[in-house]
N, CA, C, O and CB atoms as a CASP TS submission, in Angstrom:
PFRMAT TS
TARGET T0000
AUTHOR 0000-0000-0000
METHOD Language model
MODEL 1
PARENT N/A
ATOM      1  N   MET     1       5.321 -14.758  -5.917  1.00  0.00           N
ATOM      2  CA  MET     1       6.406 -14.114  -5.161  1.00  0.00           C
ATOM      3  C   MET     1       6.189 -12.603  -5.089  1.00  0.00           C
ATOM      4  O   MET     1       6.117 -12.032  -4.001  1.00  0.00           O
ATOM      5  CB  MET     1       7.779 -14.425  -5.809  1.00  0.00           C
ATOM      6  N   SER     2       6.087 -11.968  -6.239  1.00  0.00           N
ATOM      7  CA  SER     2       5.910 -10.515  -6.251  1.00  0.00           C
ATOM      8  C   SER     2       4.549 -10.141  -5.667  1.00  0.00           C
ATOM      9  O   SER     2       4.383  -9.053  -5.115  1.00  0.00           O
ATOM     10  CB  SER     2       6.049  -9.963  -7.687  1.00  0.00           C
ATOM     11  N   LYS     3       3.566 -11.055  -5.792  1.00  0.00           N
ATOM     12  CA  LYS     3       2.235 -10.756  -5.265  1.00  0.00           C
ATOM     13  C   LYS     3       2.271 -10.681  -3.736  1.00  0.00           C
ATOM     14  O   LYS     3       1.734  -9.741  -3.149  1.00  0.00           O
ATOM     15  CB  LYS     3       1.217 -11.824  -5.728  1.00  0.00           C
ATOM     16  N   THR     4       2.897 -11.658  -3.096  1.00  0.00           N
ATOM     17  CA  THR     4       2.979 -11.633  -1.628  1.00  0.00           C
ATOM     18  C   THR     4       3.773 -10.410  -1.176  1.00  0.00           C
ATOM     19  O   THR     4       3.454  -9.807  -0.152  1.00  0.00           O
ATOM     20  CB  THR     4       3.634 -12.938  -1.085  1.00  0.00           C
ATOM     21  N   LEU     5       4.794 -10.046  -1.924  1.00  0.00           N
ATOM     22  CA  LEU     5       5.609  -8.886  -1.576  1.00  0.00           C
ATOM     23  C   LEU     5       4.743  -7.630  -1.591  1.00  0.00           C
ATOM     24  O   LEU     5       4.827  -6.807  -0.679  1.00  0.00           O
ATOM     25  CB  LEU     5       6.805  -8.737  -2.552  1.00  0.00           C
ATOM     26  N   SER     6       3.918  -7.480  -2.614  1.00  0.00           N
ATOM     27  CA  SER     6       3.081  -6.283  -2.712  1.00  0.00           C
ATOM     28  C   SER     6       2.049  -6.260  -1.576  1.00  0.00           C
ATOM     29  O   SER     6       1.717  -5.194  -1.057  1.00  0.00           O
ATOM     30  CB  SER     6       2.369  -6.228  -4.090  1.00  0.00           C
ATOM     31  N   VAL     7       1.548  -7.430  -1.195  1.00  0.00           N
ATOM     32  CA  VAL     7       0.578  -7.483  -0.091  1.00  0.00           C
ATOM     33  C   VAL     7       1.258  -7.043   1.198  1.00  0.00           C
ATOM     34  O   VAL     7       0.694  -6.255   1.956  1.00  0.00           O
ATOM     35  CB  VAL     7      -0.018  -8.917   0.065  1.00  0.00           C
ATOM     36  N   GLU     8       2.464  -7.543   1.456  1.00  0.00           N
ATOM     37  CA  GLU     8       3.199  -7.147   2.655  1.00  0.00           C
ATOM     38  C   GLU     8       3.456  -5.644   2.627  1.00  0.00           C
ATOM     39  O   GLU     8       3.305  -4.960   3.640  1.00  0.00           O
ATOM     40  CB  GLU     8       4.533  -7.927   2.767  1.00  0.00           C
ATOM     41  N   ASN     9       3.847  -5.136   1.458  1.00  0.00           N
ATOM     42  CA  ASN     9       4.103  -3.706   1.294  1.00  0.00           C
ATOM     43  C   ASN     9       2.848  -2.905   1.626  1.00  0.00           C
ATOM     44  O   ASN     9       2.904  -1.913   2.353  1.00  0.00           O
ATOM     45  CB  ASN     9       4.574  -3.398  -0.143  1.00  0.00           C
ATOM     46  N   HIS    10       1.717  -3.347   1.083  1.00  0.00           N
ATOM     47  CA  HIS    10       0.454  -2.644   1.298  1.00  0.00           C
ATOM     48  C   HIS    10       0.118  -2.597   2.784  1.00  0.00           C
ATOM     49  O   HIS    10      -0.296  -1.558   3.298  1.00  0.00           O
ATOM     50  CB  HIS    10      -0.685  -3.320   0.514  1.00  0.00           C
ATOM     51  N   GLU    11       0.297  -3.729   3.477  1.00  0.00           N
ATOM     52  CA  GLU    11      -0.001  -3.774   4.911  1.00  0.00           C
ATOM     53  C   GLU    11       0.904  -2.819   5.677  1.00  0.00           C
ATOM     54  O   GLU    11       0.463  -2.118   6.587  1.00  0.00           O
ATOM     55  CB  GLU    11       0.159  -5.206   5.453  1.00  0.00           C
ATOM     56  N   ARG    12       2.177  -2.803   5.292  1.00  0.00           N
ATOM     57  CA  ARG    12       3.111  -1.915   5.984  1.00  0.00           C
ATOM     58  C   ARG    12       2.726  -0.461   5.734  1.00  0.00           C
ATOM     59  O   ARG    12       2.771   0.362   6.648  1.00  0.00           O
ATOM     60  CB  ARG    12       4.566  -2.179   5.520  1.00  0.00           C
ATOM     61  N   ILE    13       2.350  -0.147   4.507  1.00  0.00           N
ATOM     62  CA  ILE    13       1.981   1.235   4.169  1.00  0.00           C
ATOM     63  C   ILE    13       0.738   1.660   4.957  1.00  0.00           C
ATOM     64  O   ILE    13       0.692   2.766   5.495  1.00  0.00           O
ATOM     65  CB  ILE    13       1.725   1.376   2.642  1.00  0.00           C
ATOM     66  N   SER    14      -0.263   0.784   5.026  1.00  0.00           N
ATOM     67  CA  SER    14      -1.480   1.152   5.756  1.00  0.00           C
ATOM     68  C   SER    14      -1.178   1.319   7.239  1.00  0.00           C
ATOM     69  O   SER    14      -1.751   2.193   7.890  1.00  0.00           O
ATOM     70  CB  SER    14      -2.581   0.090   5.552  1.00  0.00           C
ATOM     71  N   LYS    15      -0.275   0.486   7.789  1.00  0.00           N
ATOM     72  CA  LYS    15       0.113   0.639   9.198  1.00  0.00           C
ATOM     73  C   LYS    15       0.775   1.986   9.402  1.00  0.00           C
ATOM     74  O   LYS    15       0.468   2.699  10.358  1.00  0.00           O
ATOM     75  CB  LYS    15       1.062  -0.500   9.644  1.00  0.00           C
ATOM     76  N   ASP    16       1.694   2.340   8.494  1.00  0.00           N
ATOM     77  CA  ASP    16       2.390   3.630   8.606  1.00  0.00           C
ATOM     78  C   ASP    16       1.406   4.778   8.519  1.00  0.00           C
ATOM     79  O   ASP    16       1.533   5.763   9.246  1.00  0.00           O
ATOM     80  CB  ASP    16       3.458   3.770   7.512  1.00  0.00           C
ATOM     81  N   LEU    17       0.417   4.660   7.626  1.00  0.00           N
ATOM     82  CA  LEU    17      -0.571   5.725   7.478  1.00  0.00           C
ATOM     83  C   LEU    17      -1.364   5.885   8.773  1.00  0.00           C
ATOM     84  O   LEU    17      -1.624   7.005   9.212  1.00  0.00           O
ATOM     85  CB  LEU    17      -1.521   5.430   6.293  1.00  0.00           C
ATOM     86  N   LYS    18      -1.748   4.765   9.381  1.00  0.00           N
ATOM     87  CA  LYS    18      -2.499   4.839  10.638  1.00  0.00           C
ATOM     88  C   LYS    18      -1.657   5.525  11.701  1.00  0.00           C
ATOM     89  O   LYS    18      -2.162   6.356  12.456  1.00  0.00           O
ATOM     90  CB  LYS    18      -2.924   3.429  11.114  1.00  0.00           C
ATOM     91  N   LYS    19      -0.366   5.177  11.763  1.00  0.00           N
ATOM     92  CA  LYS    19       0.525   5.813  12.745  1.00  0.00           C
ATOM     93  C   LYS    19       0.582   7.313  12.492  1.00  0.00           C
ATOM     94  O   LYS    19       0.517   8.113  13.426  1.00  0.00           O
ATOM     95  CB  LYS    19       1.952   5.200  12.682  1.00  0.00           C
ATOM     96  N   LEU    20       0.704   7.692  11.208  1.00  0.00           N
ATOM     97  CA  LEU    20       0.796   9.117  10.872  1.00  0.00           C
ATOM     98  C   LEU    20      -0.475   9.839  11.283  1.00  0.00           C
ATOM     99  O   LEU    20      -0.415  10.919  11.871  1.00  0.00           O
ATOM    100  CB  LEU    20       1.052   9.309   9.366  1.00  0.00           C
ATOM    101  N   LYS    21      -1.636   9.245  10.976  1.00  0.00           N
ATOM    102  CA  LYS    21      -2.906   9.867  11.354  1.00  0.00           C
ATOM    103  C   LYS    21      -2.974  10.050  12.858  1.00  0.00           C
ATOM    104  O   LYS    21      -3.372  11.107  13.348  1.00  0.00           O
ATOM    105  CB  LYS    21      -4.096   9.024  10.867  1.00  0.00           C
ATOM    106  N   PHE    22      -2.576   8.996  13.597  1.00  0.00           N
ATOM    107  CA  PHE    22      -2.614   9.057  15.055  1.00  0.00           C
ATOM    108  C   PHE    22      -1.711  10.166  15.569  1.00  0.00           C
ATOM    109  O   PHE    22      -2.099  10.947  16.438  1.00  0.00           O
ATOM    110  CB  PHE    22      -2.199   7.713  15.662  1.00  0.00           C
ATOM    111  N   LYS    23      -0.492  10.228  15.018  1.00  0.00           N
ATOM    112  CA  LYS    23       0.451  11.266  15.446  1.00  0.00           C
ATOM    113  C   LYS    23      -0.112  12.648  15.169  1.00  0.00           C
ATOM    114  O   LYS    23       0.021  13.559  15.986  1.00  0.00           O
ATOM    115  CB  LYS    23       1.803  11.096  14.739  1.00  0.00           C
ATOM    116  N   ARG    24      -0.749  12.801  13.994  1.00  0.00           N
ATOM    117  CA  ARG    24      -1.300  14.112  13.627  1.00  0.00           C
ATOM    118  C   ARG    24      -2.404  14.502  14.611  1.00  0.00           C
ATOM    119  O   ARG    24      -2.472  15.650  15.050  1.00  0.00           O
ATOM    120  CB  ARG    24      -1.851  14.094  12.168  1.00  0.00           C
ATOM    121  N   ILE    25      -3.272  13.538  14.957  1.00  0.00           N
ATOM    122  CA  ILE    25      -4.361  13.828  15.896  1.00  0.00           C
ATOM    123  C   ILE    25      -3.783  14.216  17.247  1.00  0.00           C
ATOM    124  O   ILE    25      -4.231  15.182  17.865  1.00  0.00           O
ATOM    125  CB  ILE    25      -5.307  12.609  16.043  1.00  0.00           C
ATOM    126  N   VAL    26      -2.777  13.458  17.711  1.00  0.00           N
ATOM    127  CA  VAL    26      -2.152  13.758  18.998  1.00  0.00           C
ATOM    128  C   VAL    26      -1.545  15.156  18.965  1.00  0.00           C
ATOM    129  O   VAL    26      -1.674  15.916  19.924  1.00  0.00           O
ATOM    130  CB  VAL    26      -1.070  12.707  19.344  1.00  0.00           C
ATOM    131  N   ALA    27      -0.881  15.493  17.855  1.00  0.00           N
ATOM    132  CA  ALA    27      -0.260  16.809  17.733  1.00  0.00           C
ATOM    133  C   ALA    27      -1.325  17.900  17.789  1.00  0.00           C
ATOM    134  O   ALA    27      -1.138  18.917  18.458  1.00  0.00           O
ATOM    135  CB  ALA    27       0.547  16.910  16.421  1.00  0.00           C
ATOM    136  N   GLN    28      -2.441  17.694  17.089  1.00  0.00           N
ATOM    137  CA  GLN    28      -3.508  18.696  17.097  1.00  0.00           C
ATOM    138  C   GLN    28      -4.058  18.880  18.504  1.00  0.00           C
ATOM    139  O   GLN    28      -4.259  20.006  18.960  1.00  0.00           O
ATOM    140  CB  GLN    28      -4.638  18.293  16.134  1.00  0.00           C
ATOM    141  N   VAL    29      -4.299  17.766  19.189  1.00  0.00           N
ATOM    142  CA  VAL    29      -4.857  17.836  20.541  1.00  0.00           C
ATOM    143  C   VAL    29      -3.896  18.565  21.467  1.00  0.00           C
ATOM    144  O   VAL    29      -4.314  19.433  22.234  1.00  0.00           O
ATOM    145  CB  VAL    29      -5.157  16.421  21.086  1.00  0.00           C
ATOM    146  N   SER    30      -2.620  18.226  21.406  1.00  0.00           N
ATOM    147  CA  SER    30      -1.652  18.868  22.292  1.00  0.00           C
ATOM    148  C   SER    30      -1.555  20.359  21.977  1.00  0.00           C
ATOM    149  O   SER    30      -1.376  21.175  22.881  1.00  0.00           O
ATOM    150  CB  SER    30      -0.267  18.198  22.161  1.00  0.00           C
ATOM    151  N   GLN    31      -1.670  20.714  20.704  1.00  0.00           N
ATOM    152  CA  GLN    31      -1.630  22.142  20.336  1.00  0.00           C
ATOM    153  C   GLN    31      -2.824  22.878  20.935  1.00  0.00           C
ATOM    154  O   GLN    31      -2.660  23.948  21.520  1.00  0.00           O
ATOM    155  CB  GLN    31      -1.618  22.313  18.794  1.00  0.00           C
ATOM    156  N   THR    32      -4.009  22.321  20.795  1.00  0.00           N
ATOM    157  CA  THR    32      -5.200  22.980  21.320  1.00  0.00           C
ATOM    158  C   THR    32      -5.136  23.041  22.836  1.00  0.00           C
ATOM    159  O   THR    32      -5.550  24.030  23.442  1.00  0.00           O
ATOM    160  CB  THR    32      -6.474  22.251  20.866  1.00  0.00           C
ATOM    161  N   ASP    33      -4.607  21.964  23.459  1.00  0.00           N
ATOM    162  CA  ASP    33      -4.472  21.966  24.919  1.00  0.00           C
ATOM    163  C   ASP    33      -3.534  23.089  25.357  1.00  0.00           C
ATOM    164  O   ASP    33      -3.809  23.806  26.320  1.00  0.00           O
ATOM    165  CB  ASP    33      -3.946  20.597  25.424  1.00  0.00           C
ATOM    166  N   ARG    34      -2.421  23.230  24.631  1.00  0.00           N
ATOM    167  CA  ARG    34      -1.469  24.280  24.964  1.00  0.00           C
ATOM    168  C   ARG    34      -2.136  25.649  24.839  1.00  0.00           C
ATOM    169  O   ARG    34      -1.952  26.529  25.680  1.00  0.00           O
ATOM    170  CB  ARG    34      -0.224  24.197  24.053  1.00  0.00           C
ATOM    171  N   PHE    35      -2.915  25.805  23.768  1.00  0.00           N
ATOM    172  CA  PHE    35      -3.600  27.076  23.530  1.00  0.00           C
ATOM    173  C   PHE    35      -4.596  27.359  24.659  1.00  0.00           C
ATOM    174  O   PHE    35      -4.695  28.486  25.143  1.00  0.00           O
ATOM    175  CB  PHE    35      -4.325  27.056  22.159  1.00  0.00           C
ATOM    176  N   ALA    36      -5.326  26.328  25.066  1.00  0.00           N
ATOM    177  CA  ALA    36      -6.309  26.485  26.147  1.00  0.00           C
ATOM    178  C   ALA    36      -5.591  26.856  27.441  1.00  0.00           C
ATOM    179  O   ALA    36      -6.042  27.734  28.176  1.00  0.00           O
ATOM    180  CB  ALA    36      -7.141  25.181  26.339  1.00  0.00           C
ATOM    181  N   LEU    37      -4.483  26.191  27.715  1.00  0.00           N
ATOM    182  CA  LEU    37      -3.703  26.512  28.929  1.00  0.00           C
ATOM    183  C   LEU    37      -3.240  27.963  28.868  1.00  0.00           C
ATOM    184  O   LEU    37      -3.310  28.694  29.856  1.00  0.00           O
ATOM    185  CB  LEU    37      -2.474  25.555  29.079  1.00  0.00           C
ATOM    186  N   TYR    38      -2.769  28.361  27.703  1.00  0.00           N
ATOM    187  CA  TYR    38      -2.278  29.728  27.532  1.00  0.00           C
ATOM    188  C   TYR    38      -3.391  30.730  27.808  1.00  0.00           C
ATOM    189  O   TYR    38      -3.175  31.736  28.483  1.00  0.00           O
ATOM    190  CB  TYR    38      -1.717  29.931  26.111  1.00  0.00           C
ATOM    191  N   LEU    39      -4.582  30.453  27.286  1.00  0.00           N
ATOM    192  CA  LEU    39      -5.715  31.354  27.510  1.00  0.00           C
ATOM    193  C   LEU    39      -6.098  31.370  28.978  1.00  0.00           C
ATOM    194  O   LEU    39      -6.424  32.422  29.528  1.00  0.00           O
ATOM    195  CB  LEU    39      -6.919  30.937  26.655  1.00  0.00           C
ATOM    196  N   ARG    40      -6.059  30.196  29.617  1.00  0.00           N
ATOM    197  CA  ARG    40      -6.448  30.101  31.019  1.00  0.00           C
ATOM    198  C   ARG    40      -5.463  30.884  31.896  1.00  0.00           C
ATOM    199  O   ARG    40      -5.853  31.561  32.847  1.00  0.00           O
ATOM    200  CB  ARG    40      -6.513  28.621  31.465  1.00  0.00           C
ATOM    201  N   ILE    41      -4.185  30.772  31.550  1.00  0.00           N
ATOM    202  CA  ILE    41      -3.163  31.467  32.352  1.00  0.00           C
ATOM    203  C   ILE    41      -3.350  32.978  32.215  1.00  0.00           C
ATOM    204  O   ILE    41      -3.223  33.707  33.199  1.00  0.00           O
ATOM    205  CB  ILE    41      -1.718  31.052  31.906  1.00  0.00           C
ATOM    206  N   ARG    42      -3.646  33.448  31.018  1.00  0.00           N
ATOM    207  CA  ARG    42      -3.901  34.874  30.835  1.00  0.00           C
ATOM    208  C   ARG    42      -5.203  35.191  31.516  1.00  0.00           C
ATOM    209  O   ARG    42      -5.642  36.341  31.503  1.00  0.00           O
ATOM    210  CB  ARG    42      -3.942  35.272  29.329  1.00  0.00           C
TER
END
């Protein structure tokens, strides 16, 4: 019982981590894009 629970927990945690990594990458890309646009406009 507790073993299956921990496995489910682990899967959920790894999914959340992947989402966080993806969000961080998207945020970095959008920041650099904004910076590039800013430089281009100047």
